[in-house]
C-alpha positions as a printed Julia matrix, in Angstrom:
589×3 Matrix{Float64}:
  45.69  -122.52   72.16
  44.59  -122.99   75.49
  42.35  -125.84   73.91
  44.69  -127.7    72.68
  47.08  -127.63   75.93
  44.91  -128.76   77.8
  44.41  -131.97   76.68
  48.22  -132.54   76.08
  48.84  -131.43   79.92
  45.69  -133.96   80.94
  47.18  -136.71   78.74
  50.64  -136.01   80.22
  49.39  -136.35   83.98
  47.31  -139.27   83.09
  50.61  -140.71   81.57
  52.6   -140.13   84.49
  50.01  -141.03   87.07
  49.87  -144.05   85.03
  53.52  -144.7    85.78
  53.36  -143.82   88.84
  50.8   -145.83   89.95
  52.21  -149.58   87.87
  56.35  -148.22   90.12
  53.73  -148.17   93.4
  51.8   -150.98   92.45
  55.57  -152.91   91.1
  57.63  -151.64   94.49
  54.61  -153.19   96.78
  55.06  -156.02   95.15
  58.42  -156.37   95.23
  58.27  -155.32   98.9
  56.14  -158.0   100.25
  57.86  -160.48   98.09
  60.95  -159.24  100.03
  59.45  -159.89  103.29
  58.53  -163.14  102.9
  62.55  -163.32  102.26
  65.38  -162.87  104.15
  67.43  -160.78  102.86
  69.45  -161.65   99.67
  73.14  -160.49   99.75
  75.72  -160.71   98.03
  78.4   -164.09   97.42
  77.64  -167.92   96.97
  74.3   -167.55   99.57
  72.86  -164.67   97.79
  69.03  -166.39   98.21
  70.02  -168.41  101.41
  67.01  -167.56  102.56
  64.93  -169.83  100.14
  67.93  -172.28   99.22
  68.5   -175.91  100.7
  65.33  -176.94  102.69
  66.16  -180.48  101.25
  66.67  -183.08  104.25
  69.1   -185.43  102.37
  72.29  -184.61  101.27
  74.05  -187.51   98.99
  77.66  -187.28   98.78
  79.5   -186.93   95.76
  81.63  -190.18   94.53
  83.75  -189.39   92.39
  86.34  -186.71   95.49
  88.61  -188.12   96.85
  87.08  -188.53  100.91
  83.44  -188.99  101.98
  83.86  -185.93  103.62
  85.26  -183.66  100.51
  82.14  -185.72   98.67
  79.56  -184.29  101.14
  81.24  -180.4   101.14
  81.33  -180.32   97.26
  77.47  -182.09   96.69
  76.37  -179.21   99.31
  78.89  -176.4    97.6
  77.11  -177.47   94.49
  73.43  -177.84   95.09
  74.12  -174.19   96.84
  75.42  -172.74   93.7
  73.19  -174.35   91.35
  69.97  -173.13   93.54
  70.88  -169.8    93.61
  71.54  -169.19   90.02
  68.18  -171.23   89.4
  66.26  -168.92   91.87
  67.8   -165.3    90.11
  66.34  -166.9    86.5
  63.0   -166.97   88.05
  63.05  -164.16   89.61
  64.75  -162.03   86.34
  61.45  -163.81   84.54
  58.8   -162.45   86.92
  56.66  -160.47   83.97
  55.52  -157.49   86.08
  58.54  -157.3    88.67
  61.47  -158.7    86.6
  63.27  -156.05   86.05
  63.46  -154.65   89.66
  65.18  -157.85   90.65
  67.35  -157.14   87.7
  68.36  -153.31   88.86
  68.23  -154.75   92.04
  71.03  -157.36   91.74
  72.61  -154.87   89.72
  72.89  -152.82   92.51
  73.65  -155.85   94.59
  76.57  -157.11   92.94
  78.36  -153.88   92.19
  77.44  -151.06   94.39
  76.4   -152.67   98.05
  78.77  -155.55   98.13
  81.68  -153.77   97.12
  81.07  -150.66   99.41
  79.56  -153.32  102.4
  82.78  -155.45  101.38
  85.28  -152.08  101.56
  83.77  -151.13  105.07
  84.56  -154.71  105.99
  87.73  -154.25  105.01
  88.69  -151.02  106.49
  87.35  -152.33  110.29
  89.54  -155.62  110.14
  92.19  -152.8   109.17
  91.79  -150.47  111.82
  92.01  -153.87  114.44
  94.58  -155.65  112.95
  97.47  -152.93  112.0
  98.27  -151.75  115.47
  98.56  -155.25  116.53
 100.94  -155.62  113.5
 102.79  -152.2   114.26
 103.1   -153.71  117.7
 105.0   -157.34  116.55
 108.89  -155.8   117.88
 107.65  -156.27  121.58
 108.23  -159.58  121.19
 111.77  -159.1   121.21
 111.82  -157.48  124.85
 110.98  -158.89  128.27
 112.29  -162.12  130.49
 111.81  -165.26  129.27
 110.11  -168.17  130.69
 110.95  -171.99  130.73
 109.39  -172.31  126.85
 112.04  -169.6   125.96
 108.95  -166.92  125.47
 109.54  -163.58  126.26
 107.5   -161.79  128.31
 106.4   -159.01  125.37
 105.83  -162.43  123.34
 102.89  -163.07  125.56
 101.2   -159.93  125.65
 101.19  -159.58  122.42
  99.64  -163.06  121.6
  97.06  -161.96  124.18
  96.83  -158.52  122.19
  95.78  -160.58  119.02
  93.84  -163.07  120.79
  91.59  -160.08  122.22
  91.75  -158.99  118.33
  90.22  -161.78  117.06
  87.35  -161.66  119.08
  86.31  -158.63  118.52
  86.63  -159.28  114.38
  83.53  -161.8   114.89
  82.93  -165.33  114.17
  85.21  -165.61  110.99
  88.37  -164.76  112.74
  87.61  -166.43  116.55
  87.38  -170.08  114.3
  90.13  -168.77  111.92
  91.84  -168.37  115.86
  91.17  -171.38  116.84
  92.4   -173.41  113.81
  95.37  -171.59  113.86
  95.86  -172.91  117.31
  96.09  -176.35  116.4
  98.57  -175.19  113.73
 102.29  -175.55  115.95
 104.25  -176.09  112.22
 103.75  -172.69  111.34
 102.75  -170.76  114.35
 104.74  -171.04  118.08
 103.84  -172.89  120.76
 103.1   -169.95  122.84
 100.64  -167.8   120.41
  98.79  -171.63  119.39
  98.63  -172.15  123.31
  96.93  -168.6   123.52
  94.77  -168.43  120.41
  93.13  -171.93  122.43
  91.53  -169.57  125.18
  90.01  -168.06  121.81
  85.72  -167.71  122.58
  82.78  -166.58  120.75
  81.78  -163.48  121.98
  78.34  -164.12  119.53
  75.39  -162.71  120.52
  72.63  -165.0   120.13
  69.58  -164.53  117.62
  66.51  -163.95  118.7
  63.83  -167.07  119.13
  61.51  -165.55  116.29
  64.14  -165.65  113.89
  64.86  -169.62  115.09
  61.0   -170.44  114.71
  61.14  -168.78  111.18
  63.87  -171.05  110.37
  62.2   -174.29  111.84
  59.11  -173.47  110.62
  60.19  -173.18  106.8
  62.07  -176.31  107.52
  59.19  -177.75  107.59
  56.86  -176.46  105.33
  52.87  -175.74  106.09
  53.4   -177.09  109.91
  53.79  -174.7   112.92
  56.89  -175.81  115.23
  53.86  -177.18  118.12
  52.62  -179.16  115.87
  56.58  -181.16  115.43
  57.43  -180.66  119.68
  55.7   -181.0   122.2
  58.08  -178.67  124.36
  60.25  -175.67  123.0
  62.74  -174.18  125.59
  63.46  -170.62  124.02
  66.33  -169.97  126.52
  69.07  -171.64  123.75
  71.71  -173.99  126.07
  74.43  -172.75  123.82
  75.84  -170.19  121.61
  79.05  -170.08  118.97
  80.39  -168.04  116.06
  77.89  -170.12  114.02
  74.67  -171.88  115.53
  73.37  -171.96  118.69
  71.71  -174.9   120.84
  68.26  -175.12  122.02
  66.65  -178.1   124.32
  62.77  -179.24  123.31
  60.66  -182.89  123.09
  59.8   -184.43  119.81
  56.14  -185.34  118.9
  55.73  -188.85  119.11
  55.03  -189.0   115.22
  58.42  -187.79  114.53
  59.81  -190.91  116.74
  60.17  -194.3   115.73
  60.93  -197.11  118.0
  63.88  -197.05  120.16
  64.44  -193.34  119.56
  64.62  -190.33  122.45
  62.26  -188.24  122.04
  64.13  -185.41  124.28
  66.58  -183.68  121.65
  68.63  -180.88  121.09
  68.03  -178.75  118.0
  71.41  -176.54  116.42
  69.69  -173.62  113.97
  72.84  -171.56  111.98
  72.73  -167.67  112.61
  70.76  -165.04  110.64
  72.98  -164.21  107.81
  76.04  -165.83  108.78
  76.98  -167.15  105.33
  77.5   -163.88  104.01
  79.29  -162.29  106.68
  82.15  -165.61  106.33
  81.55  -165.31  103.14
  82.61  -161.26  102.71
  85.6   -162.3   105.09
  87.38  -165.43  103.47
  87.59  -162.92  100.54
  89.3   -160.02  102.45
  91.79  -163.65  103.82
  92.26  -163.95  100.39
  93.33  -160.75   99.8
  96.07  -160.71  102.62
  96.82  -164.54  102.19
  97.97  -163.79   98.54
  99.82  -160.15   99.65
 102.11  -162.54  102.54
 102.53  -165.12  100.02
 104.54  -162.86   97.51
 106.9   -161.55  100.6
 110.05  -163.34   99.96
 111.26  -166.15  102.55
 106.6   -166.32  103.13
 105.88  -168.54  100.56
 107.15  -171.83  102.07
 103.84  -171.2   104.38
 101.57  -171.44  101.64
  99.25  -169.24  103.08
  96.82  -169.24   99.92
  96.8   -172.82  100.33
  95.68  -172.84  103.85
  93.1   -170.63  103.29
  91.22  -171.99  100.91
  91.46  -174.66  103.35
  90.16  -172.89  106.12
  87.32  -171.73  103.55
  86.48  -175.4   103.27
  86.17  -176.05  106.7
  83.77  -173.26  107.75
  82.12  -173.58  104.7
  81.28  -177.16  106.29
  79.95  -176.16  108.9
  77.49  -173.98  107.49
  75.43  -176.67  106.25
  74.08  -179.07  109.5
  73.36  -181.49  107.3
  76.61  -182.9   106.91
  77.08  -183.06  111.07
  74.31  -185.2   110.64
  75.54  -187.46  107.72
  78.92  -187.98  109.77
  76.83  -189.05  113.26
  75.12  -191.26  111.06
  78.75  -192.52  109.59
  80.25  -193.07  113.07
  76.96  -194.85  114.26
  77.61  -196.85  111.4
  81.15  -197.36  111.99
  80.57  -198.08  116.34
  77.49  -199.77  116.23
  78.47  -201.59  119.91
  77.17  -199.49  123.51
  80.82  -198.58  124.6
  81.28  -195.59  122.25
  78.17  -193.88  120.99
  77.2   -190.72  118.85
  73.56  -189.09  119.07
  71.18  -189.32  117.15
  69.93  -187.16  113.59
  66.85  -186.53  112.84
  67.39  -186.43  109.2
  63.62  -185.35  108.0
  63.02  -182.62  110.19
  66.58  -181.0   109.5
  68.0   -179.15  106.97
  71.04  -176.68  105.91
  69.89  -174.46  108.41
  68.86  -176.33  112.0
  70.05  -180.03  112.98
  67.82  -182.14  114.93
  69.45  -184.83  116.95
  69.18  -187.15  120.36
  69.96  -184.89  123.15
  72.94  -186.43  125.24
  72.22  -185.94  129.12
  75.56  -187.05  130.56
  78.82  -186.15  132.45
  80.72  -183.96  131.1
  84.11  -184.87  130.62
  85.31  -181.23  132.19
  83.85  -182.59  134.91
  84.96  -186.53  134.85
  88.57  -184.94  134.9
  88.31  -184.12  138.25
  87.69  -187.16  139.62
  91.5   -188.85  138.71
  92.53  -188.49  142.14
  89.56  -190.97  142.89
  88.02  -193.89  141.79
  91.03  -194.51  139.48
  89.43  -198.29  138.23
  86.59  -196.39  136.85
  88.33  -193.47  134.76
  90.42  -196.12  133.4
  88.03  -198.41  131.95
  86.97  -195.05  130.76
  90.67  -194.04  129.34
  90.36  -197.78  127.5
  87.66  -197.28  126.16
  87.96  -193.83  124.66
  91.92  -194.64  123.33
  90.84  -197.66  122.03
  87.88  -195.81  119.85
  90.34  -193.2   118.83
  92.77  -195.64  117.7
  90.13  -197.55  115.65
  89.1   -194.33  113.52
  92.66  -193.22  112.94
  93.74  -197.03  111.89
  91.12  -198.99  111.21
  88.36  -196.42  109.61
  90.6   -193.34  108.84
  87.34  -191.26  109.89
  88.64  -189.27  113.23
  86.35  -187.18  114.74
  88.53  -184.02  114.1
  87.34  -181.87  117.75
  87.21  -184.42  120.84
  88.03  -181.67  123.09
  86.49  -182.38  126.83
  83.52  -179.95  125.69
  82.37  -182.8   123.18
  82.74  -185.88  125.39
  79.77  -186.89  127.54
  80.34  -190.09  130.18
  76.62  -192.29  130.47
  76.93  -194.78  132.88
  74.65  -197.99  132.31
  74.03  -201.73  133.02
  75.57  -204.78  130.68
  74.84  -208.19  130.38
  78.11  -209.92  131.86
  77.54  -212.52  128.73
  77.28  -210.19  125.87
  78.2   -207.16  127.13
  74.95  -205.46  125.56
  73.24  -202.48  126.77
  70.21  -203.6   129.21
  69.36  -200.47  130.76
  66.53  -198.11  129.67
  65.96  -194.45  128.39
  64.75  -193.65  131.96
  66.68  -194.85  133.81
  69.99  -194.01  132.32
  68.49  -190.6   132.25
  67.34  -190.85  135.8
  70.65  -191.91  137.01
  72.57  -189.12  135.23
  69.99  -186.74  136.48
  70.81  -187.57  140.12
  74.58  -187.6   139.42
  74.77  -184.47  137.74
  73.52  -183.05  140.68
  75.99  -184.19  143.07
  79.09  -181.22  143.18
  81.44  -182.57  146.15
  84.43  -184.32  143.91
  84.95  -187.04  146.46
  80.86  -187.8   146.78
  80.81  -188.23  143.24
  83.76  -190.22  143.1
  82.53  -192.71  145.99
  79.2   -192.8   144.02
  81.0   -194.25  140.3
  82.84  -196.96  142.51
  79.82  -198.08  144.09
  77.6   -198.27  139.89
  80.47  -200.12  139.1
  80.67  -202.77  142.14
  76.67  -203.3   140.9
  77.83  -203.66  136.72
  78.02  -200.65  135.5
  80.14  -199.58  133.05
  81.35  -196.35  131.78
  79.76  -195.04  127.86
  81.47  -192.62  126.16
  79.18  -190.28  124.02
  80.86  -188.22  121.23
  79.06  -185.4   119.97
  79.08  -182.13  117.44
  80.67  -184.13  114.75
  80.83  -181.46  112.47
  84.63  -181.3   111.68
  85.77  -184.92  110.82
  89.34  -185.77  108.93
  89.79  -188.22  106.44
  93.38  -188.43  104.54
  93.12  -189.29  100.95
  94.9   -192.01   99.4
  98.23  -190.25   98.85
  98.29  -188.64  102.69
  96.96  -192.0   104.04
  99.62  -193.97  102.12
 102.1   -191.1   103.66
 100.69  -191.55  107.13
 101.05  -195.57  107.07
 104.91  -195.02  105.54
 105.51  -192.22  108.44
 104.31  -194.35  111.37
 105.91  -197.91  110.03
 109.39  -195.74  109.97
 108.56  -194.33  113.53
 107.43  -198.15  114.99
 110.88  -199.11  113.95
 112.13  -196.51  115.42
 113.89  -195.74  112.13
 114.5   -191.81  112.54
 116.02  -190.62  109.78
 113.94  -192.66  107.23
 111.19  -190.81  109.04
 112.78  -187.64  108.82
 113.25  -187.92  105.41
 109.72  -189.12  104.41
 108.88  -186.16  106.21
 110.6   -183.95  103.67
 110.02  -185.84  100.2
 106.13  -185.89  100.89
 105.76  -182.21  102.05
 103.46  -180.07  100.32
 106.83  -177.9    98.81
 109.83  -180.15   99.03
 112.33  -177.33   97.45
 111.29  -174.7   100.17
 112.73  -177.11  103.33
 116.27  -175.71  105.12
 118.78  -177.77  106.05
 117.39  -180.77  105.23
 119.86  -183.12  106.85
 119.95  -181.72  109.9
 116.67  -181.66  110.62
 116.71  -185.75  109.5
 119.76  -185.83  112.35
 117.36  -183.72  114.78
 114.61  -186.47  113.8
 116.81  -189.32  114.8
 118.08  -187.95  117.94
 114.7   -187.36  119.35
 113.39  -191.01  118.17
 116.81  -192.43  119.56
 115.8   -191.03  122.6
 112.25  -192.58  122.28
 113.89  -195.73  121.63
 116.05  -195.89  124.9
 113.07  -195.06  127.04
 111.31  -198.17  125.26
 114.13  -200.39  126.0
 114.11  -198.92  130.01
 110.57  -199.66  130.24
 109.91  -195.59  130.16
 106.52  -194.46  129.49
 106.61  -192.35  126.23
 104.64  -188.96  125.7
 104.09  -189.23  122.17
 102.46  -185.8   123.01
 106.05  -184.53  123.53
 107.51  -186.57  120.97
 105.48  -185.52  118.15
 105.11  -181.39  119.47
 109.66  -181.99  119.64
 108.69  -182.86  115.99
 106.26  -179.91  115.3
 108.35  -177.38  116.31
 111.36  -178.84  114.16
 108.87  -179.13  110.68
 108.27  -175.08  111.75
 112.04  -174.48  112.18
 112.59  -175.87  108.96
 110.33  -175.03  106.79
 108.91  -178.6   106.2
 105.47  -177.87  104.8
 103.07  -180.53  106.33
  99.49  -181.02  104.68
  96.75  -179.67  106.5
  94.95  -183.26  107.45
  98.57  -184.3   108.33
  98.72  -181.89  110.68
  94.87  -182.35  111.91
  95.46  -186.03  112.78
  98.89  -185.09  114.76
  97.15  -182.39  116.9
  93.81  -185.64  117.96
  96.63  -187.2   118.78
  97.75  -184.94  121.09
  94.19  -183.99  122.78
  93.77  -187.85  122.78
  96.33  -188.39  124.47
  96.09  -184.84  127.06
  93.16  -186.44  128.35
  93.65  -189.78  128.48
  96.86  -189.35  130.75
  94.54  -187.17  133.13
  92.35  -190.7   133.23
  95.18  -192.91  133.34
  98.41  -191.22  134.83
  99.86  -194.79  133.02
  98.36  -194.57  129.98
 100.91  -194.86  127.15
  99.64  -193.93  124.05
 102.92  -194.46  121.71
 102.73  -198.88  122.78
  98.77  -198.36  122.03
  99.05  -196.95  118.36
 102.3   -199.7   118.56
 100.4   -202.21  119.3
  97.27  -201.6   117.68
  99.27  -201.05  114.02
 100.58  -204.74  114.37
  98.69  -207.29  116.16
  95.24  -205.04  116.24
  92.39  -204.4   118.9
  91.34  -206.12  121.39
  88.16  -208.02  121.99
  86.21  -208.4   124.58
């Protein structure tokens, strides 16, 4: 009996040992495989670590606009590669079953658990804010009609958005531009949102760069690379570097800016977007709230976020802008697409005076600042009227000014790159505003002219054929001072015409507003198109007229441009410039 049992025990022990050994080998293989890859996570970006190191992105020609074509091409590529990678991993002979198990646990256990945890975290942040909402009805009112309680509540909303992370910081910044939905006071407060994102490690940056370059080390591509980022946003951070000459074509700048997307930010944003969709659908059920179309707004915001996660889209936008602005008055940084990818963008480093610093000169050097204003406004109107391709983030931080010598006859730039860099380095060291104004006047006397440089083209607005037609019709009505017709068009061509309330009163309000503009024109007064549009958006909000998001983005861009332009040139009349450009054309030099 004992002799029979021993072989059986030995056989079972041997099978167990073989099973444990095979499992150990499989686990070791999978562990090493995952160590060579980043985390595989739930959502559209399940395999973001190995996806899209391709440097080219071709817009889908079937889409209504170039920008939508880039977005759809990016998302289609991502989905196809994600499916292909999962299929390949599951088909592996030795570890395929482990990948099946991993993805099952990931999809049905891990991701739902993490999403619920994130949902509870956001609930703990935002529920107290909404509980405190009644304070907006208390306190003294300021000159804008906002109570002190409302101003306090707006600050709380901003602070909570900053605590909630990248997605909600971006959501707040987007909401700050939607005065057609939210009150002016809330929009002003959300406009002060700043990213509190921590910079990721240089080790991660090196890994992303070397994955993009294939078998090359970072030192093979860059002669110099400062490991300390010069800027850190909610989605990416930026470094400065110097390219190896073999990657630079004739006439291109060696000094570059390198933008790198934060690790796992795609997964975090995708998770937050799902939670936002849940809340948007919940709000949409509430009676009288459906006119806000929050589910559609979240989808538009989702598209904007995902576009910023593929840095090739920004690179393509820069190339498109360079094609549309070949002259030397306006400059966009050159992207190096051959060494860029979804997660990294290498582009020319623009060294100049920031517009924030230039705006301090408005009391001095008026001739120079007026020339800057004219150049910037003409460029914006060209984007708006001729090109229908508008830089959607033209705040002072994204505008730089350089000074170049020009040929008096051809107006072509005759300054070398080294000369421009040396000059801008010297001007950048001047902290005294009056001294800087004197220097700029001296440069103007020496035939130097301001060159306006625009960066950060990740967000671009294009109107499709329908919205473009609506925009032209509305602008024609305004330029002919037909306010009643303008009001009618805004209702008829809104997203949900049936949700508008007191439509006749709305049309009459727009008519009175435009009549006031007309009277100021006839008395040679300067018109603030910003005030006009701001009042119109307030009417849109109070009468539930639902405007398209891209249309509102165009209006916000106009408001930004007039604000900057008037600080540079107090006599600027953007409304008159718009009407002139619309009916006559742009000045030629």
